[in-house]
PDB file with one MODEL, atoms N, CA, C and O in Angstrom:
MODEL        1
ATOM      1  N   MET A   1      61.424 -91.940-124.791  1.00  0.00           N
ATOM      2  CA  MET A   1      61.107 -91.914-126.207  1.00  0.00           C
ATOM      3  C   MET A   1      62.367 -92.276-127.000  1.00  0.00           C
ATOM      4  O   MET A   1      63.461 -91.795-126.704  1.00  0.00           O
ATOM      5  N   ALA A   2      62.194 -93.121-127.999  1.00  0.00           N
ATOM      6  CA  ALA A   2      63.321 -93.551-128.820  1.00  0.00           C
ATOM      7  C   ALA A   2      63.795 -92.406-129.715  1.00  0.00           C
ATOM      8  O   ALA A   2      63.009 -91.551-130.124  1.00  0.00           O
ATOM      9  N   ASP A   3      65.080 -92.407-130.007  1.00  0.00           N
ATOM     10  CA  ASP A   3      65.627 -91.403-130.910  1.00  0.00           C
ATOM     11  C   ASP A   3      65.115 -91.649-132.322  1.00  0.00           C
ATOM     12  O   ASP A   3      65.029 -92.787-132.784  1.00  0.00           O
ATOM     13  N   ILE A   4      64.782 -90.570-132.984  1.00  0.00           N
ATOM     14  CA  ILE A   4      64.368 -90.647-134.376  1.00  0.00           C
ATOM     15  C   ILE A   4      65.555 -90.245-135.227  1.00  0.00           C
ATOM     16  O   ILE A   4      66.114 -89.159-135.069  1.00  0.00           O
ATOM     17  N   LYS A   5      65.932 -91.133-136.131  1.00  0.00           N
ATOM     18  CA  LYS A   5      67.053 -90.845-137.026  1.00  0.00           C
ATOM     19  C   LYS A   5      66.491 -90.445-138.377  1.00  0.00           C
ATOM     20  O   LYS A   5      65.541 -91.050-138.875  1.00  0.00           O
ATOM     21  N   TYR A   6      67.089 -89.420-138.961  1.00  0.00           N
ATOM     22  CA  TYR A   6      66.632 -88.960-140.267  1.00  0.00           C
ATOM     23  C   TYR A   6      67.825 -88.509-141.089  1.00  0.00           C
ATOM     24  O   TYR A   6      68.856 -88.093-140.561  1.00  0.00           O
ATOM     25  N   GLU A   7      67.651 -88.604-142.389  1.00  0.00           N
ATOM     26  CA  GLU A   7      68.651 -88.102-143.321  1.00  0.00           C
ATOM     27  C   GLU A   7      67.913 -87.421-144.467  1.00  0.00           C
ATOM     28  O   GLU A   7      67.117 -88.047-145.166  1.00  0.00           O
ATOM     29  N   ILE A   8      68.184 -86.146-144.648  1.00  0.00           N
ATOM     30  CA  ILE A   8      67.586 -85.420-145.763  1.00  0.00           C
ATOM     31  C   ILE A   8      68.369 -85.795-147.015  1.00  0.00           C
ATOM     32  O   ILE A   8      69.536 -85.434-147.169  1.00  0.00           O
ATOM     33  N   LYS A   9      67.707 -86.521-147.901  1.00  0.00           N
ATOM     34  CA  LYS A   9      68.353 -86.990-149.124  1.00  0.00           C
ATOM     35  C   LYS A   9      68.391 -85.900-150.198  1.00  0.00           C
ATOM     36  O   LYS A   9      69.346 -85.797-150.969  1.00  0.00           O
ATOM     37  N   GLU A  10      67.322 -85.085-150.227  1.00  0.00           N
ATOM     38  CA  GLU A  10      67.262 -84.016-151.229  1.00  0.00           C
ATOM     39  C   GLU A  10      66.380 -82.889-150.705  1.00  0.00           C
ATOM     40  O   GLU A  10      65.269 -83.132-150.233  1.00  0.00           O
ATOM     41  N   GLU A  11      66.872 -81.667-150.787  1.00  0.00           N
ATOM     42  CA  GLU A  11      66.102 -80.492-150.417  1.00  0.00           C
ATOM     43  C   GLU A  11      65.393 -79.997-151.671  1.00  0.00           C
ATOM     44  O   GLU A  11      66.038 -79.538-152.615  1.00  0.00           O
ATOM     45  N   LEU A  12      64.060 -80.089-151.681  1.00  0.00           N
ATOM     46  CA  LEU A  12      63.295 -79.790-152.890  1.00  0.00           C
ATOM     47  C   LEU A  12      62.835 -78.342-152.973  1.00  0.00           C
ATOM     48  O   LEU A  12      62.732 -77.789-154.068  1.00  0.00           O
ATOM     49  N   GLY A  13      62.554 -77.718-151.825  1.00  0.00           N
ATOM     50  CA  GLY A  13      62.137 -76.326-151.892  1.00  0.00           C
ATOM     51  C   GLY A  13      61.663 -75.785-150.556  1.00  0.00           C
ATOM     52  O   GLY A  13      61.294 -76.542-149.658  1.00  0.00           O
ATOM     53  N   VAL A  14      61.678 -74.457-150.438  1.00  0.00           N
ATOM     54  CA  VAL A  14      61.234 -73.749-149.239  1.00  0.00           C
ATOM     55  C   VAL A  14      59.926 -73.045-149.579  1.00  0.00           C
ATOM     56  O   VAL A  14      59.846 -72.313-150.565  1.00  0.00           O
ATOM     57  N   LEU A  15      58.889 -73.272-148.748  1.00  0.00           N
ATOM     58  CA  LEU A  15      57.596 -72.629-148.963  1.00  0.00           C
ATOM     59  C   LEU A  15      57.511 -71.284-148.258  1.00  0.00           C
ATOM     60  O   LEU A  15      56.926 -70.339-148.787  1.00  0.00           O
ATOM     61  N   SER A  16      58.096 -71.192-147.055  1.00  0.00           N
ATOM     62  CA  SER A  16      58.049 -69.942-146.301  1.00  0.00           C
ATOM     63  C   SER A  16      59.119 -69.959-145.221  1.00  0.00           C
ATOM     64  O   SER A  16      59.727 -70.991-144.936  1.00  0.00           O
ATOM     65  N   GLU A  17      59.337 -68.776-144.619  1.00  0.00           N
ATOM     66  CA  GLU A  17      60.298 -68.659-143.522  1.00  0.00           C
ATOM     67  C   GLU A  17      59.692 -67.777-142.434  1.00  0.00           C
ATOM     68  O   GLU A  17      59.102 -66.736-142.724  1.00  0.00           O
ATOM     69  N   SER A  18      59.842 -68.204-141.172  1.00  0.00           N
ATOM     70  CA  SER A  18      59.316 -67.434-140.044  1.00  0.00           C
ATOM     71  C   SER A  18      60.319 -66.364-139.626  1.00  0.00           C
ATOM     72  O   SER A  18      61.463 -66.359-140.079  1.00  0.00           O
ATOM     73  N   ALA A  19      59.875 -65.457-138.755  1.00  0.00           N
ATOM     74  CA  ALA A  19      60.744 -64.396-138.246  1.00  0.00           C
ATOM     75  C   ALA A  19      61.922 -64.963-137.467  1.00  0.00           C
ATOM     76  O   ALA A  19      62.963 -64.315-137.366  1.00  0.00           O
ATOM     77  N   LYS A  20      61.773 -66.167-136.914  1.00  0.00           N
ATOM     78  CA  LYS A  20      62.856 -66.792-136.142  1.00  0.00           C
ATOM     79  C   LYS A  20      63.799 -67.631-137.004  1.00  0.00           C
ATOM     80  O   LYS A  20      64.722 -68.260-136.487  1.00  0.00           O
ATOM     81  N   GLY A  21      63.569 -67.639-138.309  1.00  0.00           N
ATOM     82  CA  GLY A  21      64.473 -68.340-139.212  1.00  0.00           C
ATOM     83  C   GLY A  21      64.078 -69.763-139.548  1.00  0.00           C
ATOM     84  O   GLY A  21      64.740 -70.411-140.359  1.00  0.00           O
ATOM     85  N   TRP A  22      63.014 -70.260-138.941  1.00  0.00           N
ATOM     86  CA  TRP A  22      62.543 -71.603-139.284  1.00  0.00           C
ATOM     87  C   TRP A  22      61.924 -71.558-140.675  1.00  0.00           C
ATOM     88  O   TRP A  22      61.280 -70.577-141.048  1.00  0.00           O
ATOM     89  N   GLN A  23      62.129 -72.646-141.448  1.00  0.00           N
ATOM     90  CA  GLN A  23      61.599 -72.696-142.804  1.00  0.00           C
ATOM     91  C   GLN A  23      60.660 -73.884-142.974  1.00  0.00           C
ATOM     92  O   GLN A  23      60.934 -74.983-142.492  1.00  0.00           O
ATOM     93  N   LYS A  24      59.544 -73.646-143.670  1.00  0.00           N
ATOM     94  CA  LYS A  24      58.650 -74.730-144.064  1.00  0.00           C
ATOM     95  C   LYS A  24      59.206 -75.257-145.378  1.00  0.00           C
ATOM     96  O   LYS A  24      59.250 -74.542-146.379  1.00  0.00           O
ATOM     97  N   GLU A  25      59.632 -76.527-145.364  1.00  0.00           N
ATOM     98  CA  GLU A  25      60.350 -77.086-146.503  1.00  0.00           C
ATOM     99  C   GLU A  25      59.713 -78.381-147.002  1.00  0.00           C
ATOM    100  O   GLU A  25      59.107 -79.134-146.239  1.00  0.00           O
ATOM    101  N   LEU A  26      59.865 -78.615-148.296  1.00  0.00           N
ATOM    102  CA  LEU A  26      59.540 -79.902-148.889  1.00  0.00           C
ATOM    103  C   LEU A  26      60.868 -80.585-149.197  1.00  0.00           C
ATOM    104  O   LEU A  26      61.679 -80.078-149.972  1.00  0.00           O
ATOM    105  N   ASN A  27      61.075 -81.745-148.577  1.00  0.00           N
ATOM    106  CA  ASN A  27      62.325 -82.486-148.739  1.00  0.00           C
ATOM    107  C   ASN A  27      62.034 -83.952-148.996  1.00  0.00           C
ATOM    108  O   ASN A  27      60.923 -84.425-148.760  1.00  0.00           O
ATOM    109  N   LEU A  28      63.022 -84.659-149.475  1.00  0.00           N
ATOM    110  CA  LEU A  28      62.983 -86.111-149.575  1.00  0.00           C
ATOM    111  C   LEU A  28      63.798 -86.623-148.395  1.00  0.00           C
ATOM    112  O   LEU A  28      65.008 -86.401-148.334  1.00  0.00           O
ATOM    113  N   VAL A  29      63.137 -87.319-147.444  1.00  0.00           N
ATOM    114  CA  VAL A  29      63.770 -87.682-146.183  1.00  0.00           C
ATOM    115  C   VAL A  29      63.665 -89.178-145.936  1.00  0.00           C
ATOM    116  O   VAL A  29      62.621 -89.786-146.170  1.00  0.00           O
ATOM    117  N   SER A  30      64.759 -89.764-145.459  1.00  0.00           N
ATOM    118  CA  SER A  30      64.774 -91.149-144.999  1.00  0.00           C
ATOM    119  C   SER A  30      64.641 -91.127-143.479  1.00  0.00           C
ATOM    120  O   SER A  30      65.469 -90.535-142.786  1.00  0.00           O
ATOM    121  N   TRP A  31      63.597 -91.774-142.965  1.00  0.00           N
ATOM    122  CA  TRP A  31      63.352 -91.848-141.523  1.00  0.00           C
ATOM    123  C   TRP A  31      63.774 -93.217-141.007  1.00  0.00           C
ATOM    124  O   TRP A  31      63.306 -94.242-141.504  1.00  0.00           O
ATOM    125  N   ASN A  32      64.652 -93.238-140.019  1.00  0.00           N
ATOM    126  CA  ASN A  32      65.117 -94.473-139.387  1.00  0.00           C
ATOM    127  C   ASN A  32      65.626 -95.494-140.400  1.00  0.00           C
ATOM    128  O   ASN A  32      65.409 -96.695-140.241  1.00  0.00           O
ATOM    129  N   GLY A  33      66.301 -95.016-141.436  1.00  0.00           N
ATOM    130  CA  GLY A  33      66.924 -95.892-142.424  1.00  0.00           C
ATOM    131  C   GLY A  33      65.982 -96.442-143.475  1.00  0.00           C
ATOM    132  O   GLY A  33      66.403 -97.230-144.321  1.00  0.00           O
ATOM    133  N   ALA A  34      64.721 -96.049-143.445  1.00  0.00           N
ATOM    134  CA  ALA A  34      63.743 -96.539-144.427  1.00  0.00           C
ATOM    135  C   ALA A  34      63.919 -95.803-145.756  1.00  0.00           C
ATOM    136  O   ALA A  34      64.682 -94.842-145.857  1.00  0.00           O
ATOM    137  N   ALA A  35      63.196 -96.275-146.766  1.00  0.00           N
ATOM    138  CA  ALA A  35      63.229 -95.622-148.077  1.00  0.00           C
ATOM    139  C   ALA A  35      62.762 -94.178-147.928  1.00  0.00           C
ATOM    140  O   ALA A  35      61.853 -93.901-147.146  1.00  0.00           O
ATOM    141  N   PRO A  36      63.376 -93.254-148.671  1.00  0.00           N
ATOM    142  CA  PRO A  36      63.001 -91.839-148.557  1.00  0.00           C
ATOM    143  C   PRO A  36      61.558 -91.594-148.985  1.00  0.00           C
ATOM    144  O   PRO A  36      61.035 -92.246-149.888  1.00  0.00           O
ATOM    145  N   LYS A  37      60.927 -90.625-148.302  1.00  0.00           N
ATOM    146  CA  LYS A  37      59.572 -90.189-148.638  1.00  0.00           C
ATOM    147  C   LYS A  37      59.557 -88.674-148.708  1.00  0.00           C
ATOM    148  O   LYS A  37      60.451 -88.005-148.190  1.00  0.00           O
ATOM    149  N   TYR A  38      58.529 -88.142-149.354  1.00  0.00           N
ATOM    150  CA  TYR A  38      58.361 -86.698-149.416  1.00  0.00           C
ATOM    151  C   TYR A  38      57.897 -86.215-148.049  1.00  0.00           C
ATOM    152  O   TYR A  38      57.026 -86.824-147.429  1.00  0.00           O
ATOM    153  N   ASP A  39      58.479 -85.129-147.589  1.00  0.00           N
ATOM    154  CA  ASP A  39      58.243 -84.665-146.234  1.00  0.00           C
ATOM    155  C   ASP A  39      58.067 -83.159-146.240  1.00  0.00           C
ATOM    156  O   ASP A  39      58.893 -82.427-146.785  1.00  0.00           O
ATOM    157  N   LEU A  40      56.968 -82.697-145.622  1.00  0.00           N
ATOM    158  CA  LEU A  40      56.670 -81.273-145.541  1.00  0.00           C
ATOM    159  C   LEU A  40      56.554 -80.896-144.074  1.00  0.00           C
ATOM    160  O   LEU A  40      55.652 -81.364-143.378  1.00  0.00           O
ATOM    161  N   ARG A  41      57.481 -80.036-143.592  1.00  0.00           N
ATOM    162  CA  ARG A  41      57.479 -79.625-142.193  1.00  0.00           C
ATOM    163  C   ARG A  41      58.371 -78.406-141.996  1.00  0.00           C
ATOM    164  O   ARG A  41      59.115 -78.007-142.892  1.00  0.00           O
ATOM    165  N   ASP A  42      58.279 -77.820-140.797  1.00  0.00           N
ATOM    166  CA  ASP A  42      59.142 -76.703-140.409  1.00  0.00           C
ATOM    167  C   ASP A  42      60.475 -77.241-139.898  1.00  0.00           C
ATOM    168  O   ASP A  42      60.522 -78.225-139.160  1.00  0.00           O
ATOM    169  N   TRP A  43      61.545 -76.584-140.302  1.00  0.00           N
ATOM    170  CA  TRP A  43      62.893 -76.934-139.850  1.00  0.00           C
ATOM    171  C   TRP A  43      63.590 -75.697-139.305  1.00  0.00           C
ATOM    172  O   TRP A  43      63.440 -74.594-139.831  1.00  0.00           O
ATOM    173  N   SER A  44      64.355 -75.904-138.241  1.00  0.00           N
ATOM    174  CA  SER A  44      65.184 -74.822-137.716  1.00  0.00           C
ATOM    175  C   SER A  44      66.381 -74.636-138.646  1.00  0.00           C
ATOM    176  O   SER A  44      66.662 -75.498-139.479  1.00  0.00           O
ATOM    177  N   PRO A  45      67.086 -73.508-138.505  1.00  0.00           N
ATOM    178  CA  PRO A  45      68.295 -73.331-139.312  1.00  0.00           C
ATOM    179  C   PRO A  45      69.245 -74.523-139.109  1.00  0.00           C
ATOM    180  O   PRO A  45      69.376 -75.034-137.997  1.00  0.00           O
ATOM    181  N   ASN A  46      69.887 -74.947-140.159  1.00  0.00           N
ATOM    182  CA  ASN A  46      70.824 -76.082-140.162  1.00  0.00           C
ATOM    183  C   ASN A  46      70.157 -77.420-139.898  1.00  0.00           C
ATOM    184  O   ASN A  46      70.846 -78.410-139.653  1.00  0.00           O
ATOM    185  N   HIS A  47      68.823 -77.472-139.941  1.00  0.00           N
ATOM    186  CA  HIS A  47      68.069 -78.727-139.775  1.00  0.00           C
ATOM    187  C   HIS A  47      68.373 -79.443-138.465  1.00  0.00           C
ATOM    188  O   HIS A  47      68.367 -80.673-138.416  1.00  0.00           O
ATOM    189  N   GLU A  48      68.639 -78.679-137.398  1.00  0.00           N
ATOM    190  CA  GLU A  48      68.939 -79.282-136.098  1.00  0.00           C
ATOM    191  C   GLU A  48      67.672 -79.706-135.355  1.00  0.00           C
ATOM    192  O   GLU A  48      67.685 -80.682-134.605  1.00  0.00           O
ATOM    193  N   LYS A  49      66.566 -78.963-135.568  1.00  0.00           N
ATOM    194  CA  LYS A  49      65.291 -79.271-134.932  1.00  0.00           C
ATOM    195  C   LYS A  49      64.206 -79.234-135.988  1.00  0.00           C
ATOM    196  O   LYS A  49      64.356 -78.605-137.035  1.00  0.00           O
ATOM    197  N   MET A  50      63.096 -79.927-135.692  1.00  0.00           N
ATOM    198  CA  MET A  50      61.997 -79.973-136.642  1.00  0.00           C
ATOM    199  C   MET A  50      60.673 -79.801-135.927  1.00  0.00           C
ATOM    200  O   MET A  50      60.547 -80.105-134.740  1.00  0.00           O
ATOM    201  N   GLY A  51      59.692 -79.314-136.658  1.00  0.00           N
ATOM    202  CA  GLY A  51      58.330 -79.215-136.162  1.00  0.00           C
ATOM    203  C   GLY A  51      57.521 -80.398-136.661  1.00  0.00           C
ATOM    204  O   GLY A  51      58.042 -81.281-137.343  1.00  0.00           O
ATOM    205  N   LYS A  52      56.252 -80.404-136.316  1.00  0.00           N
ATOM    206  CA  LYS A  52      55.359 -81.451-136.806  1.00  0.00           C
ATOM    207  C   LYS A  52      55.184 -81.271-138.298  1.00  0.00           C
ATOM    208  O   LYS A  52      55.228 -80.155-138.816  1.00  0.00           O
ATOM    209  N   GLY A  53      54.984 -82.387-138.980  1.00  0.00           N
ATOM    210  CA  GLY A  53      54.830 -82.304-140.419  1.00  0.00           C
ATOM    211  C   GLY A  53      54.057 -83.474-140.963  1.00  0.00           C
ATOM    212  O   GLY A  53      53.389 -84.200-140.226  1.00  0.00           O
ATOM    213  N   ILE A  54      54.157 -83.646-142.256  1.00  0.00           N
ATOM    214  CA  ILE A  54      53.477 -84.727-142.952  1.00  0.00           C
ATOM    215  C   ILE A  54      54.466 -85.404-143.894  1.00  0.00           C
ATOM    216  O   ILE A  54      55.267 -84.746-144.559  1.00  0.00           O
ATOM    217  N   THR A  55      54.394 -86.728-143.937  1.00  0.00           N
ATOM    218  CA  THR A  55      55.257 -87.520-144.803  1.00  0.00           C
ATOM    219  C   THR A  55      54.374 -88.264-145.798  1.00  0.00           C
ATOM    220  O   THR A  55      53.386 -88.894-145.419  1.00  0.00           O
ATOM    221  N   LEU A  56      54.740 -88.183-147.074  1.00  0.00           N
ATOM    222  CA  LEU A  56      53.924 -88.768-148.133  1.00  0.00           C
ATOM    223  C   LEU A  56      54.745 -89.698-149.021  1.00  0.00           C
ATOM    224  O   LEU A  56      55.918 -89.442-149.294  1.00  0.00           O
ATOM    225  N   SER A  57      54.110 -90.779-149.466  1.00  0.00           N
ATOM    226  CA  SER A  57      54.733 -91.657-150.455  1.00  0.00           C
ATOM    227  C   SER A  57      54.698 -90.956-151.817  1.00  0.00           C
ATOM    228  O   SER A  57      54.070 -89.907-151.961  1.00  0.00           O
ATOM    229  N   ALA A  58      55.360 -91.527-152.795  1.00  0.00           N
ATOM    230  CA  ALA A  58      55.349 -90.942-154.144  1.00  0.00           C
ATOM    231  C   ALA A  58      53.926 -90.924-154.699  1.00  0.00           C
ATOM    232  O   ALA A  58      53.528 -89.940-155.322  1.00  0.00           O
ATOM    233  N   ASP A  59      53.153 -91.992-154.487  1.00  0.00           N
ATOM    234  CA  ASP A  59      51.769 -92.038-154.968  1.00  0.00           C
ATOM    235  C   ASP A  59      50.906 -90.972-154.290  1.00  0.00           C
ATOM    236  O   ASP A  59      50.102 -90.313-154.949  1.00  0.00           O
ATOM    237  N   GLU A  60      51.071 -90.804-152.987  1.00  0.00           N
ATOM    238  CA  GLU A  60      50.314 -89.785-152.263  1.00  0.00           C
ATOM    239  C   GLU A  60      50.684 -88.384-152.738  1.00  0.00           C
ATOM    240  O   GLU A  60      49.824 -87.507-152.831  1.00  0.00           O
ATOM    241  N   THR A  61      51.952 -88.179-153.034  1.00  0.00           N
ATOM    242  CA  THR A  61      52.417 -86.880-153.510  1.00  0.00           C
ATOM    243  C   THR A  61      51.808 -86.567-154.881  1.00  0.00           C
ATOM    244  O   THR A  61      51.418 -85.429-155.141  1.00  0.00           O
ATOM    245  N   GLN A  62      51.727 -87.563-155.744  1.00  0.00           N
ATOM    246  CA  GLN A  62      51.113 -87.366-157.059  1.00  0.00           C
ATOM    247  C   GLN A  62      49.629 -87.035-156.925  1.00  0.00           C
ATOM    248  O   GLN A  62      49.114 -86.179-157.644  1.00  0.00           O
ATOM    249  N   GLN A  63      48.947 -87.709-156.010  1.00  0.00           N
ATOM    250  CA  GLN A  63      47.528 -87.447-155.791  1.00  0.00           C
ATOM    251  C   GLN A  63      47.321 -86.028-155.254  1.00  0.00           C
ATOM    252  O   GLN A  63      46.404 -85.326-155.683  1.00  0.00           O
ATOM    253  N   LEU A  64      48.176 -85.608-154.312  1.00  0.00           N
ATOM    254  CA  LEU A  64      48.101 -84.257-153.771  1.00  0.00           C
ATOM    255  C   LEU A  64      48.331 -83.229-154.876  1.00  0.00           C
ATOM    256  O   LEU A  64      47.656 -82.200-154.912  1.00  0.00           O
ATOM    257  N   TYR A  65      49.259 -83.492-155.759  1.00  0.00           N
ATOM    258  CA  TYR A  65      49.545 -82.604-156.882  1.00  0.00           C
ATOM    259  C   TYR A  65      48.298 -82.410-157.749  1.00  0.00           C
ATOM    260  O   TYR A  65      47.988 -81.291-158.156  1.00  0.00           O
ATOM    261  N   LYS A  66      47.590 -83.504-158.027  1.00  0.00           N
ATOM    262  CA  LYS A  66      46.363 -83.428-158.817  1.00  0.00           C
ATOM    263  C   LYS A  66      45.299 -82.596-158.107  1.00  0.00           C
ATOM    264  O   LYS A  66      44.630 -81.772-158.731  1.00  0.00           O
ATOM    265  N   ILE A  67      45.147 -82.809-156.820  1.00  0.00           N
ATOM    266  CA  ILE A  67      44.147 -82.064-156.040  1.00  0.00           C
ATOM    267  C   ILE A  67      44.483 -80.580-156.028  1.00  0.00           C
ATOM    268  O   ILE A  67      43.608 -79.740-156.241  1.00  0.00           O
ATOM    269  N   LEU A  68      45.753 -80.255-155.779  1.00  0.00           N
ATOM    270  CA  LEU A  68      46.168 -78.859-155.755  1.00  0.00           C
ATOM    271  C   LEU A  68      45.993 -78.199-157.117  1.00  0.00           C
ATOM    272  O   LEU A  68      45.674 -77.012-157.193  1.00  0.00           O
ATOM    273  N   GLY A  69      46.195 -78.945-158.180  1.00  0.00           N
ATOM    274  CA  GLY A  69      45.994 -78.430-159.522  1.00  0.00           C
ATOM    275  C   GLY A  69      44.557 -77.989-159.748  1.00  0.00           C
ATOM    276  O   GLY A  69      44.310 -76.989-160.422  1.00  0.00           O
ATOM    277  N   LYS A  70      43.610 -78.730-159.186  1.00  0.00           N
ATOM    278  CA  LYS A  70      42.189 -78.369-159.307  1.00  0.00           C
ATOM    279  C   LYS A  70      41.892 -77.081-158.548  1.00  0.00           C
ATOM    280  O   LYS A  70      41.095 -76.261-159.004  1.00  0.00           O
ATOM    281  N   ILE A  71      42.523 -76.899-157.402  1.00  0.00           N
ATOM    282  CA  ILE A  71      42.290 -75.709-156.593  1.00  0.00           C
ATOM    283  C   ILE A  71      42.860 -74.476-157.285  1.00  0.00           C
ATOM    284  O   ILE A  71      42.208 -73.433-157.330  1.00  0.00           O
ATOM    285  N   VAL A  72      44.060 -74.589-157.819  1.00  0.00           N
ATOM    286  CA  VAL A  72      44.725 -73.465-158.464  1.00  0.00           C
ATOM    287  C   VAL A  72      43.990 -73.067-159.741  1.00  0.00           C
ATOM    288  O   VAL A  72      43.870 -71.880-160.045  1.00  0.00           O
ATOM    289  N   ASP A  73      43.497 -74.056-160.489  1.00  0.00           N
ATOM    290  CA  ASP A  73      42.812 -73.782-161.755  1.00  0.00           C
ATOM    291  C   ASP A  73      41.397 -73.255-161.552  1.00  0.00           C
ATOM    292  O   ASP A  73      40.811 -72.702-162.483  1.00  0.00           O
ATOM    293  N   ALA A  74      40.847 -73.413-160.372  1.00  0.00           N
ATOM    294  CA  ALA A  74      39.450 -72.998-160.127  1.00  0.00           C
ATOM    295  C   ALA A  74      39.291 -71.504-160.097  1.00  0.00           C
ATOM    296  O   ALA A  74      38.182 -71.005-159.902  1.00  0.00           O
TER     297      ALA A  74
ENDMDL
END
C-alpha cells in the first residue's frame, strides 16, 4: 500500500474524545499535496495515527451545514 501524505492546514474543532485520548476532529487537511478539504475523523494524540473518516469539499460542507440546520431546528 502506498504511503498517504497529509498536512493538517487548520484545526477547526474537536467534537469528542475517547477514553484512550483519541479525538474526533474537524480539520482542513491537504491529502497527498492536493488542495485542502474539510475532514472529519478520529485522530490519536499528536496526530500520529488516524481512523476512518470523511473528506468534504467546501460545497459539500455548506450543504451538510444546511441539512444539519434543519435537524437542529426541528
